[in-house]
Every structure is written in C-alpha cells, then in structure tokens.
C-alpha distance (Angstrom), angle and dihedral (degrees) to the residues before:
residue distance angle dihedral
X1 . . .
X2 3.82 . .
X3 3.79 91.1 .
X4 3.81 89.8 47.2
X5 3.81 90.9 52.8
X6 3.82 90.8 48.5
X7 3.81 91.5 47.6
X8 3.79 90.5 48.0
X9 3.79 91.6 48.7
X10 3.80 91.3 48.4
X11 3.80 91.2 48.7
X12 3.80 90.2 51.9
X13 3.80 89.7 48.1
X14 3.80 90.0 50.8
X15 3.80 89.1 52.4
X16 3.79 89.9 51.3
X17 3.84 91.1 49.2
X18 3.82 90.5 48.9
X19 3.80 89.7 51.0
X20 3.81 90.6 47.3
X21 3.84 91.1 49.6
X22 3.78 89.1 50.7
X23 3.80 89.4 49.2
X24 3.84 91.1 49.8
X25 3.82 91.9 49.2
X26 3.78 89.5 47.6
X27 3.82 89.2 49.4
X28 3.81 91.8 50.8
X29 3.79 90.6 52.9
X30 3.78 89.7 46.8
X31 3.83 90.9 52.0
X32 3.80 90.2 52.1
X33 3.80 93.0 47.4
X34 3.79 93.3 44.6
X35 3.84 91.7 47.2
X36 3.79 90.5 52.3
X37 3.80 89.7 47.7
X38 3.82 91.0 49.6
X39 3.81 91.5 51.7
X40 3.79 90.4 48.9
X41 3.80 90.8 50.3
X42 3.82 90.2 47.9
X43 3.80 90.2 51.7
X44 3.79 89.0 50.5
X45 3.78 91.9 50.7
X46 3.81 94.1 49.1
X47 3.80 92.1 42.9
X48 3.79 86.8 53.9
X49 3.79 90.3 49.4
X50 3.80 90.9 48.0
X51 3.77 89.7 49.3
X52 3.79 91.7 52.2
X53 3.83 91.9 48.2
X54 3.82 91.6 47.7
X55 3.80 90.3 49.6
X56 3.81 91.8 48.4
X57 3.83 90.9 46.1
X58 3.78 91.2 52.2
X59 3.78 92.4 47.7
X60 3.81 94.2 48.7
X61 3.82 92.9 44.5
X62 3.81 88.4 52.2
X63 3.81 89.2 53.1
X64 3.81 91.1 52.2
X65 3.79 91.4 48.5
X66 3.80 91.1 50.1
X67 3.81 90.6 50.4
X68 3.80 89.7 48.3
X69 3.80 91.6 51.6
X70 3.82 91.7 47.9
X71 3.78 93.4 51.6
X72 3.78 94.9 44.2
X73 3.80 90.3 49.7
X74 3.83 91.4 51.1
X75 3.78 91.9 48.3
X76 3.78 92.4 46.5
X77 3.83 89.9 51.5
X78 3.79 89.3 50.9
X79 3.81 90.7 46.4
X80 3.77 90.8 52.0
X81 3.83 91.4 50.9
X82 3.80 91.2 50.0
X83 3.78 92.4 49.1
X84 3.81 92.0 51.2
X85 3.82 91.4 47.4
X86 3.78 91.6 48.1
X87 3.78 91.8 50.8
X88 3.80 91.1 49.1
X89 3.80 91.7 48.3
X90 3.79 93.2 51.1
X91 3.80 90.1 53.5
X92 3.81 90.8 50.6
X93 3.83 91.4 47.9
X94 3.76 91.0 52.6
X95 3.81 91.2 47.8
X96 3.82 91.3 47.9
X97 3.77 92.3 49.2
X98 3.76 91.0 52.0
X99 3.86 90.2 48.6
X100 3.79 91.6 52.3
X101 3.81 90.3 57.3
X102 3.84 93.5 59.0
X103 3.80 110.8 110.1
X104 3.78 99.2 -178.3
X105 3.83 110.2 87.5
X106 3.77 91.5 -153.0
X107 3.80 90.2 55.8
X108 3.81 92.6 44.8
X109 3.81 90.9 54.5
X110 3.78 89.0 62.3
X111 3.81 89.0 67.8
X112 3.80 96.4 43.9
X113 3.82 92.1 124.0
X114 3.79 91.9 59.0
X115 3.81 92.3 91.9
X116 3.80 90.9 58.5
X117 3.81 91.6 47.4
X118 3.82 91.9 50.8
X119 3.75 90.5 47.2
X120 3.83 90.8 55.8
X121 3.85 94.3 48.9
X122 3.83 113.5 141.5
X123 3.78 90.6 -127.8
X124 3.82 88.4 74.5
X125 3.83 90.8 57.2
X126 3.80 99.8 48.0
X127 3.80 119.6 102.0
X128 3.78 112.8 -131.6
X129 3.82 92.6 -153.2
X130 3.83 121.2 94.3
X131 3.77 111.1 -108.0
X132 3.82 92.4 -138.2
X133 3.77 133.4 33.8
X134 3.75 122.6 -116.6
X135 3.79 90.2 -135.6
X136 3.85 118.9 112.7
X137 3.77 96.5 178.9
X138 3.80 91.3 114.4
X139 3.82 87.0 70.4
X140 3.77 96.5 51.0
X141 3.86 119.3 115.9
X142 3.75 127.8 -141.9
X143 3.79 107.5 -148.1
X144 3.80 95.4 178.0
X145 3.79 94.5 108.4
X146 3.78 94.4 41.3
X147 3.79 90.6 46.8
X148 3.77 89.4 55.0
X149 3.77 90.6 48.5
X150 3.79 91.9 50.2
X151 3.75 91.4 47.8
X152 3.78 88.0 51.3
X153 3.80 92.4 57.8
X154 3.80 108.6 122.0
X155 3.77 137.1 157.9
X156 3.78 109.6 -66.4
X157 3.80 108.7 -110.0
X158 3.80 107.5 -96.3
X159 3.80 111.4 -123.1
X160 3.73 113.4 -108.8
X161 3.75 119.6 -111.6
X162 3.80 114.0 -88.1
X163 3.80 119.9 -121.0
X164 3.79 116.5 -127.5
X165 3.78 111.1 -136.2
X166 3.78 99.9 -136.3
X167 3.79 93.3 -173.5
X168 3.83 91.0 57.2
X169 3.81 94.2 48.5
X170 3.79 114.5 103.5
X171 3.80 132.8 -163.1
X172 3.78 111.9 -165.7
X173 3.82 141.4 127.9
X174 3.82 91.3 14.3
X175 3.80 88.8 -60.5
X176 3.78 130.3 111.0
X177 3.80 119.2 -151.9
X178 3.83 112.0 -161.2
X179 3.79 120.8 -164.6
X180 3.82 127.5 -172.2
X181 3.78 143.0 164.8
X182 3.80 138.5 -156.2
X183 3.81 116.8 -108.1
X184 3.80 87.7 -127.8
X185 3.79 136.3 6.5
X186 3.83 112.7 -80.0
X187 3.83 116.2 178.9
X188 3.81 91.3 -172.6
X189 3.81 94.4 68.0
X190 3.79 108.0 116.7
X191 3.81 102.1 178.4
X192 3.80 146.0 -26.7
X193 3.78 134.3 -116.8
X194 3.82 120.2 -144.8
X195 3.77 120.3 -161.3
X196 3.81 126.9 -173.8
X197 3.77 139.4 171.2
X198 3.77 135.8 -179.7
X199 3.78 120.3 -114.2
X200 3.79 142.4 165.6
X201 3.82 92.7 -141.6
X202 3.77 121.2 91.4
X203 3.81 95.6 -160.5
X204 3.80 134.0 67.1
X205 3.80 118.2 -33.2
X206 3.79 113.8 -85.8
X207 3.79 128.0 -146.5
X208 3.77 97.8 -142.3
X209 3.80 122.3 71.6
X210 3.78 93.1 0.7
X211 3.76 126.3 136.3
X212 3.78 117.6 -119.3
X213 3.78 120.2 -95.3
X214 3.79 115.9 -95.3
X215 3.83 113.0 -142.4
X216 3.80 134.3 -142.9
X217 3.81 110.2 -172.0
X218 3.81 136.7 -166.6
X219 3.81 97.7 27.4
X220 3.80 107.5 169.7
X221 3.82 98.3 -172.7
X222 3.82 129.1 62.0
X223 3.79 91.9 -117.0
X224 3.75 134.4 59.4
X225 3.82 135.3 178.9
X226 3.81 120.7 -145.0
X227 3.80 106.0 -154.5
X228 3.78 137.3 -175.2
X229 3.79 93.8 35.1
X230 3.78 126.9 161.4
X231 3.78 108.8 -142.6
X232 3.80 97.8 -147.6
X233 3.80 92.7 144.9
X234 3.78 131.4 55.0
X235 3.80 99.2 -118.1
X236 3.78 144.4 16.0
X237 3.81 126.8 -143.7
X238 3.80 116.0 -142.7
X239 3.79 133.4 -174.1
X240 3.82 135.9 168.9
X241 3.80 133.0 -148.8
X242 3.83 127.6 -163.2
X243 3.81 120.1 -141.9
X244 3.78 134.0 -168.7
X245 3.80 125.2 -167.9
X246 3.78 94.4 -73.5
X247 3.79 112.1 19.3
X248 3.78 142.7 30.3
X249 3.79 121.2 -133.6
X250 3.74 130.8 -136.6
X251 3.77 120.3 -67.8
X252 3.74 119.6 -100.1
X253 3.75 118.4 -108.6
X254 3.80 103.6 -78.3
X255 3.76 117.3 -110.8
X256 3.80 126.9 -155.6
X257 3.77 119.3 -141.9
X258 3.79 122.0 -165.9
X259 3.79 112.1 -116.7
X260 3.76 102.6 168.1
X261 3.79 114.0 160.8
X262 3.76 136.2 160.1
X263 3.80 109.8 -88.4
X264 3.76 123.5 -179.6
X265 3.78 141.9 147.2
X266 3.77 129.6 -144.6
X267 3.77 114.8 -89.4
X268 3.81 102.2 -122.4
X269 3.84 92.7 177.8
X270 3.81 92.0 70.0
X271 3.81 101.9 30.8
X272 3.77 122.6 115.2
X273 3.79 113.4 -85.6
X274 3.78 89.8 -120.4
X275 3.80 89.6 61.9
X276 3.80 123.0 84.4
X277 3.80 108.9 -152.8
X278 3.80 127.9 -165.6
X279 3.81 115.4 173.3
X280 3.84 101.3 -70.8
X281 3.81 98.9 -2.5
X282 3.80 127.3 83.1
X283 3.78 127.2 -176.4
X284 3.80 131.4 -176.5
X285 3.79 111.7 -117.1
X286 3.85 114.8 -169.5
X287 3.79 91.5 -162.6
X288 3.79 96.7 49.4
X289 3.82 97.6 84.8
X290 3.79 100.0 45.4
X291 3.78 91.5 102.7
X292 3.78 96.5 52.7
X293 3.75 122.2 99.3
X294 3.78 114.9 -92.9
X295 3.80 110.7 -126.0
X296 3.78 123.3 -169.1
X297 3.75 121.2 -131.0
X298 3.81 95.0 -107.1
X299 3.77 91.6 48.7
X300 3.77 88.6 50.2
X301 3.77 90.8 55.1
X302 3.79 94.6 46.0
X303 3.78 93.3 47.6
X304 3.74 99.4 42.2
X305 3.79 106.3 24.7
X306 3.76 119.3 178.9
X307 3.79 113.4 -19.2
X308 3.76 108.5 -94.4
X309 3.80 121.0 -164.9
X310 3.77 90.5 -151.6
X311 3.80 93.4 51.5
X312 3.78 100.4 41.5
X313 3.81 104.6 31.4
X314 3.78 117.1 102.1
X315 3.77 131.7 -144.6
X316 3.83 113.6 -63.8
X317 3.80 111.8 -94.7
X318 3.78 134.3 131.1
X319 3.78 91.6 -122.1
X320 3.75 104.1 77.1
X321 3.74 138.9 -136.5
X322 3.79 115.2 -24.0
X323 3.82 92.5 132.4
X324 3.80 99.4 53.5
X325 3.81 127.6 89.1
X326 3.77 118.8 -92.1
X327 3.77 121.0 -95.6
X328 3.77 109.4 -98.1
X329 3.80 144.0 173.4
X330 3.83 110.8 38.0
X331 3.81 93.1 -26.0
X332 3.79 96.3 108.4
X333 3.79 89.9 -179.2
X334 3.78 138.9 145.9
X335 3.81 126.3 -179.7
X336 3.75 134.2 -153.8
X337 3.79 117.7 -98.9
X338 3.82 95.5 -131.4
X339 3.78 126.5 64.0
X340 3.81 129.1 -137.1
X341 3.79 107.1 -130.5
X342 3.80 101.6 160.3
X343 3.78 144.2 -10.4
X344 3.81 133.5 38.7
X345 3.80 120.0 -54.9
X346 3.79 138.1 175.9
X347 3.77 137.0 -165.3
X348 3.80 136.8 162.2
X349 3.79 136.5 -134.9
X350 3.79 129.8 -158.0
X351 3.82 121.0 -168.5
X352 3.79 126.4 -154.1
X353 3.79 112.1 -103.8
X354 3.79 93.3 -117.3
X355 3.81 94.1 48.9
X356 3.83 109.9 135.1
X357 3.79 100.9 -162.6
X358 3.78 137.2 -2.8
X359 3.80 142.5 156.0
X360 3.79 131.0 -152.2
X361 3.76 123.9 -165.8
X362 3.82 147.7 91.6
X363 3.79 136.5 -79.6
X364 3.75 142.9 -177.1
X365 3.76 116.4 -105.7
X366 3.81 91.8 -103.4
X367 3.83 94.6 77.4
X368 3.82 105.2 135.0
X369 3.77 120.5 -125.9
X370 3.81 91.2 -113.1
X371 3.83 93.9 43.1
X372 3.77 124.7 105.2
X373 3.80 127.7 -143.5
X374 3.80 112.9 -91.7
X375 3.79 94.2 15.4
X376 3.80 94.9 90.1
X377 3.80 131.4 61.4
X378 3.81 89.3 -116.9
X379 3.82 99.6 56.9
X380 3.79 134.8 67.0
X381 3.80 128.0 -170.3
X382 3.73 149.6 142.4
X383 3.78 115.8 -118.6
X384 3.81 129.6 -153.0
X385 3.81 119.8 -165.2
X386 3.82 117.4 -173.2
X387 3.81 95.1 171.3
X388 3.84 109.6 124.0
X389 3.80 91.3 -29.7
X390 3.79 132.5 14.2
X391 3.81 118.6 -103.7
X392 3.82 125.3 178.6
X393 3.80 119.3 -166.9
X394 3.79 145.6 155.1
X395 3.81 115.5 -126.3
X396 3.79 135.9 -162.9
X397 3.83 133.5 150.2
X398 3.84 89.9 1.7
X399 3.80 91.6 -58.7
X400 3.80 123.1 116.3
X401 3.79 135.0 -159.1
X402 3.79 117.7 -161.6
X403 3.80 114.1 -127.6
X404 3.78 109.7 -146.0
X405 3.82 95.5 -155.8
X406 3.79 133.9 97.0
X407 3.79 117.0 -86.8
X408 3.85 108.5 -111.5
X409 3.79 125.1 -134.5
X410 3.80 90.4 -122.1
X411 3.78 127.2 29.1
X412 3.79 121.4 -152.7
X413 3.83 118.9 -151.9
X414 3.83 118.3 -155.8
X415 3.80 116.8 -172.2
X416 3.78 120.1 -172.4
X417 3.81 99.8 -175.5
X418 3.80 97.3 -178.7
X419 3.81 93.1 42.1
X420 3.80 93.3 47.5
X421 3.79 97.6 -123.9
X422 3.78 132.0 133.4
X423 3.82 109.5 -176.6
X424 3.79 130.2 -178.5
X425 3.81 122.2 -154.8
X426 3.76 141.2 -176.8
X427 3.82 94.1 -106.0
X428 3.81 92.4 -149.8
X429 3.80 101.1 48.5
X430 3.87 97.0 19.9
X431 3.80 86.8 -129.3
X432 3.80 112.2 160.7
X433 3.82 114.3 -109.1
X434 3.80 104.3 175.1
X435 3.81 142.1 -26.3
X436 3.79 130.0 -146.8
X437 3.82 116.6 -162.1
X438 3.77 120.8 -165.1
X439 3.80 142.5 118.2
X440 3.76 110.9 -91.2
X441 3.82 109.8 -142.3
X442 3.81 99.6 176.6
X443 3.81 137.1 38.3
X444 3.80 112.5 -79.4
X445 3.79 127.3 -133.5
X446 3.82 122.2 -158.1
X447 3.80 107.9 -112.9
X448 3.78 133.3 -159.2
X449 3.80 133.4 -176.4
X450 3.80 120.7 -167.7
X451 3.80 134.2 178.8
X452 3.80 123.7 175.6
X453 3.79 101.2 -4.5
X454 3.78 143.0 34.0
X455 3.80 141.2 -87.6
X456 3.79 129.6 -150.1
X457 3.84 116.6 -157.0
X458 3.80 120.5 -155.4
X459 3.81 113.4 -154.7
X460 3.79 133.5 171.4
X461 3.80 90.0 63.0
X462 3.75 124.2 139.8
X463 3.78 119.7 -138.4
X464 3.86 103.6 -82.6
X465 3.79 115.9 -115.6
X466 3.81 89.8 -123.5
X467 3.82 89.2 58.2
X468 3.78 91.1 48.4
X469 3.79 89.3 51.9
X470 3.80 91.9 51.3
X471 3.80 90.8 48.7
X472 3.81 89.9 58.5
X473 3.78 91.1 57.9
X474 3.78 111.4 73.0
X475 3.78 90.2 -170.3
X476 3.78 90.6 57.0
X477 3.80 90.0 56.4
X478 3.76 100.9 40.2
X479 3.78 92.2 62.4
X480 3.81 92.3 75.7
X481 3.82 101.0 35.1
X482 3.77 120.2 116.3
X483 3.76 143.3 170.7
X484 3.78 88.4 -78.9
X485 3.80 91.1 65.4
X486 3.78 96.8 69.0
X487 3.79 97.0 47.0
X488 3.82 106.4 105.0
C-alpha cells in the first residue's frame, strides 16, 4: 500500500511535470511570436515616423522653392525695368550728343525741349538696389531640439502586471465581479484587458484540455462584472492585463474562483414515450406513445404492485436512471440525470404559456414507472393545472395544499439536502412560493411532469443571493410552511 501511494504520487508528479513542460514549450513559442509581433510593430512605428519626416521635408522644400521663385521673379522684373531704362537713356544720350554738335542757332532752337526730355529720363527714377535679398536664412531649420528628442526615443515602459484583489472578487447570481489594482500609480495606463476561461482544475492553468481564454477589452475601471454566466464547470481562471497607448503589460497572476453549480440534463432514456426530450427541454408529444404496449389498469397493478424501493431502485451512482424502465401510463414524467447527494443547489423551470398541466420537484430514485410526482412518500413537488381553471398546489405523499398565489412565469427550485429543505420561488421576484421541510435519506433526482405543453430547465445556476438572504430569515420561511412540510 505504501509503495502504491508512492507510485501514485510519482505518477501525479510526472503528469504535473509533463504539463509544465508543455507550458514551457508553449511559452517559448509565445515568446517567439510576440517578439516577431513587437518587431513588426516597431517597423510600423518607424515607418510612420519616416513618413511624417518625408511629408514635412517635402512641405518645407516646397516652401523654399516658392520663396525662390518669388524672389527670382521680383529680381527679373527689376532687371527688365533697368534694361528698358538703360535702352531709353542710351537713345537720349545719342540724341543729346547730336544736338550738341549743331552750330546753327536756328537749328539748335528746334531741339530746345531736349533738356526737359533728358531731365525726365526713366534712368533717374530707377532704384539701383535689389528689391529682394538673396539670403534664404529665414527658411533654415534648427533640428537640435528634435535631434535630441529623437535620440531620446526609447522603448515605452511596459505597464506592470495588475494585482487581482481576491478578497474583493465576488461570485453571486451567476455573475463574477473581478477587482484589481496596480502595484504603483501609473498615469499612462489607458485601459485594461480581462481574460477568463472555465476549468475543472483548482490549481494553475494547464495547457492541455483547457478552453481558450475569453477576452473583454477596453475596460477603463479597475473592476468588471461578468454577467449571464452558466456555471457548468467547477472553477474559472481569471487574469488582467494593463495597457497604455502603445503597449500591453504582462498578465497578472491568474486567480481561480470557485463556480460550482448544479448542472444536469434530462434523462431521455427513462422518460415517458409521450415526452420528447432534448438536453434541458421537454415537450409533450401526443403521438409519441402510440407504439407502446397498451396495458389495462388491473394488469398494471399485477405487474407493478406497490412501489418498492428495493425492487425499483438502481445501483448507487450520481448519474441517474438509464437502466430502469421508462415511465408509462399517465405518469408523463422525466427525471434529471444527476443526483443531489449533499449541499445546496438551485435550478429554474419555465413553462410554455399554453401548458395545460405540469409538476416540478424532486424524488428518490425509487419512483415507480407508473407513479406520479407528489403522490408517493418519496417525492415532493408543486403542481400547476391550467385545464379548465388554474390550480396551484404543493404535493407530497398523495396530499395536496392549495397555494393561493399567482403562478409565476419561472419557478426557482432550491434544495438544501443537508438542511432538509426544498423551497420553491418566483424566479423573477424571488418571492417565496412554498417550503417542504424533511430529512432526506436518499439521493434526490430533479423531477418534471408535463402534459400538453413544454418545459425549459435552466441549470448551472448558483443559489441567488436573494434566496440566501431569505434562508437566513426563519420568519420569511415559516410563512409558507404547512403540514406537508414535516411528512418525510
């Protein structure tokens, strides 16, 4: 026995090492992929920077060229004016020289206005200073500051890994509220990423046989609530990542929160032939039982007799009743495939609006195939009858108590096996409908009867906080107790 324990421990340790090796190999691949992604992102950032510099260079070069063209045009205009003035002056000088050579006074008088013309020559009005300077220094750029800034470019500090505050995390009402904090103040944090995945392992995340991480992105606060969950596994892994504008930090250490809830399906192998069962939905089918053998009432009694736990019970197992005969006769019943053997559990049932008759409750495994819920000493239920007029009652051991309250759209079933309570609620308002009190001596199976209609069962639900609150108040429960409650 000692050797067997050592061998078993070593085998478990080997499994853990194999899982760790797989995790290391997976991490190596992730490092390679993430490094390649980081280089690609760096290339994109520098390409973007190059693009901005090229665009700025083109724009500034265009400005210089425009300034060059403006100055050249101004100088060319001035050059043209000077050339015209010079040409005009040369003509006047030639004319004046010719006039000075005239000896005859009478002839000279004919050009007496020449002095005035020479005085008004355009050469006297032209400025001999360039209109624009040849300097382009006003378009020079000093890149000293920018060069320092570029040289100061470094990897943006990676945000530190957040720390999940396990004490502030809450699992209730099929919601998980996750709270975290940064190890130190970081004003550059832009948002957080929350990842979660369901698991049946309470330790560190494993690579093999694990579901993929689900991601919630762009969380601005340091708290987030995952709602509308179905707790069909025992635990949930959670981790958080902080991100700034450019880079995401390391993930926080993953935490594992317990999310155990009662999950079952309907046992189609033992349901009445007039019932069509699909996972958590059952529907009455009037044509389904036409092929079954018709048995008269007396034959039923002689074949089945009184229900005997020893005769009809099956081998003990949490999975229910695949080996027993189907329900038959007027017992339009189907049971859950998983038994309640301890603890507190909760599930909900919704009936179709046109449903004529249905029952919701629990039973021991010894329910006979002709028996109906609530008509034996080993089954408890509430029954709704919408045929002709609506009746609402609690049934156990073939006794009924009328419930003078409206029938809700959804019925919540709370079973405290160890505490000996079976409680029915309005699933919407959490208003108490009825309570059975007894000592359960055998595993319980969820039971459902349906005639003319259909039922949808919601499993994977944790006990709602409102139900837990009502359970703490004995006065809140005693208001709906009755003589049925104490019948075991």
